[in-house]
Wavefront OBJ file of the C-alpha trace (Angstrom):
o trace
v -0.061 -0.047 -0.117
v 1.341 3.517 -0.841
v -0.393 6.878 -0.431
v 0.454 10.429 0.276
v -0.740 13.125 2.542
v -0.454 16.796 2.378
v -0.176 19.603 4.806
v 0.824 23.259 4.377
v 2.282 25.891 6.498
v 2.174 29.781 6.023
v 4.479 31.901 8.056
v 4.655 35.620 8.267
v 7.073 37.833 9.931
v 10.190 37.243 12.129
v 10.895 34.174 13.902
v 9.904 35.623 17.375
v 7.436 38.274 16.417
v 5.849 36.372 13.467
v 2.953 34.047 13.136
v 1.646 31.334 10.965
v -0.928 28.752 10.229
v -1.183 25.251 9.360
v -3.621 23.470 6.952
v -4.099 19.792 6.227
v -5.685 18.506 3.100
v -8.521 17.015 5.107
v -9.241 20.333 6.553
v -9.012 18.992 10.187
v -6.563 21.757 10.526
v -7.597 25.115 8.589
v -5.351 27.705 8.938
v -4.656 26.849 12.673
v -2.566 29.318 14.337
v 0.906 28.841 15.600
v 3.699 31.209 16.574
v 6.721 31.356 18.693
v 4.565 32.109 21.628
v 2.452 28.765 21.109
v 5.584 26.682 20.443
v 7.974 27.909 23.106
v 5.944 29.588 25.836
v 2.563 28.683 26.924
v 1.104 26.761 23.875
v -2.407 28.415 24.201
v -4.587 29.673 21.391
v -2.632 27.761 18.753
v -0.734 24.850 18.133
v 2.912 23.781 17.458
v 4.890 21.264 15.640
v 5.736 19.231 18.909
v 2.132 19.039 19.828
v 1.398 17.836 16.326
v 4.029 15.284 16.461
v 2.606 13.856 19.808
v -0.833 13.429 18.271
v 0.448 11.777 15.191
v 2.593 9.417 17.461
v -0.044 8.576 19.747
v -2.635 7.852 16.947
v -0.287 5.842 14.850
v 0.906 3.710 17.975
v -2.644 2.889 19.094
v -3.792 1.957 15.678
v -0.718 -0.202 15.174
v -1.158 -1.821 18.641
v -4.989 -2.549 17.717
v -3.791 -4.348 14.356
v -1.101 -6.349 16.226
v -3.747 -7.302 19.028
v -6.170 -8.468 16.344
v -3.483 -10.737 14.761
v -3.074 -12.479 18.064
v -6.920 -12.913 18.464
v -7.676 -10.066 20.729
v -9.716 -6.884 20.378
v -9.312 -3.927 22.645
v -12.186 -2.279 24.114
v -10.229 0.836 24.537
v -6.600 2.092 23.943
v -5.774 5.370 25.502
v -2.415 6.619 24.453
v -0.775 9.999 25.609
v 2.254 11.319 24.096
v 4.537 13.814 25.856
v 7.154 15.338 23.328
v 10.376 16.786 25.001
v 12.041 19.619 23.092
v 15.366 20.357 24.415
v 18.318 22.432 23.134
v 16.949 22.630 19.540
v 15.871 19.059 19.270
v 13.247 16.629 19.968
v 15.060 14.364 22.539
v 12.387 12.043 23.895
v 8.907 11.002 23.493
v 7.014 9.382 26.477
v 4.059 7.102 25.352
v 1.669 6.543 28.295
v -0.702 3.675 27.410
v -3.761 2.435 29.253
v -5.458 -0.552 27.761
v -8.673 -2.611 28.245
v -8.401 -5.624 26.307
v -10.531 -8.458 27.425
v -8.883 -12.004 28.004
v -5.318 -11.126 27.609
v -2.738 -11.783 30.150
v -0.451 -8.573 31.300
v 2.729 -10.054 29.828
v 1.124 -10.793 26.445
v -0.345 -7.045 26.420
v 2.933 -5.676 27.166
v 4.801 -7.821 24.508
v 2.522 -6.744 21.947
v 2.636 -3.241 22.998
v 6.387 -3.007 22.776
v 6.243 -4.715 19.495
v 3.891 -1.813 18.126
v 6.248 0.845 19.605
v 8.893 -0.601 17.589
v 7.021 -1.141 14.222
v 4.856 1.986 14.405
v 5.702 4.046 11.213
v 5.978 7.166 13.407
v 8.246 5.543 15.737
v 10.313 4.403 12.898
v 10.364 8.038 11.569
v 11.536 9.734 14.586
v 15.224 10.274 15.669
v 14.399 10.372 19.291
v 14.377 8.288 22.479
v 10.708 6.636 22.752
v 9.682 5.522 26.115
v 6.443 3.460 26.743
v 4.629 3.079 29.964
v 1.932 0.538 29.922
v -1.056 0.051 32.556
l 1 2 3 4 5 6 7 8 9 10 11 12 13 14 15 16 17 18 19 20 21 22 23 24 25 26 27 28 29 30 31 32 33 34 35 36 37 38 39 40 41 42 43 44 45 46 47 48 49 50 51 52 53 54 55 56 57 58 59 60 61 62 63 64 65 66 67 68 69 70 71 72 73 74 75 76 77 78 79 80 81 82 83 84 85 86 87 88 89 90 91 92 93 94 95 96 97 98 99 100 101 102 103 104 105 106 107 108 109 110 111 112 113 114 115 116 117 118 119 120 121 122 123 124 125 126 127 128 129 130 131 132 133 134 135 136 137
């Protein structure tokens, strides 16, 4: 399977005082504001690249885990994934994935084994050059 997805960014002004917006082809984001303030300060009233990477990683990981669980004969009632993206000294240095799963009839060790495999094979995990931690409940 091969496909492409598109998104665009527009930036106006200087790095610190300027502002921009992000739009996705699906229009889920449509001229969504981002700026130095939303990225490096309080993150309110707009988004930032790190937040979007966290959302992409959490979503990709949850879907990948769901597929792997299905391959083993399990179906999750819920998989809640929170991603915390750490930006430090000009780089994304770590992503913490916190997973809470409700999967009927699965042993804890089997769930952990499949979750760790999902972390390794998730396309977003493979894309990122950062330490990726996984906490499972």
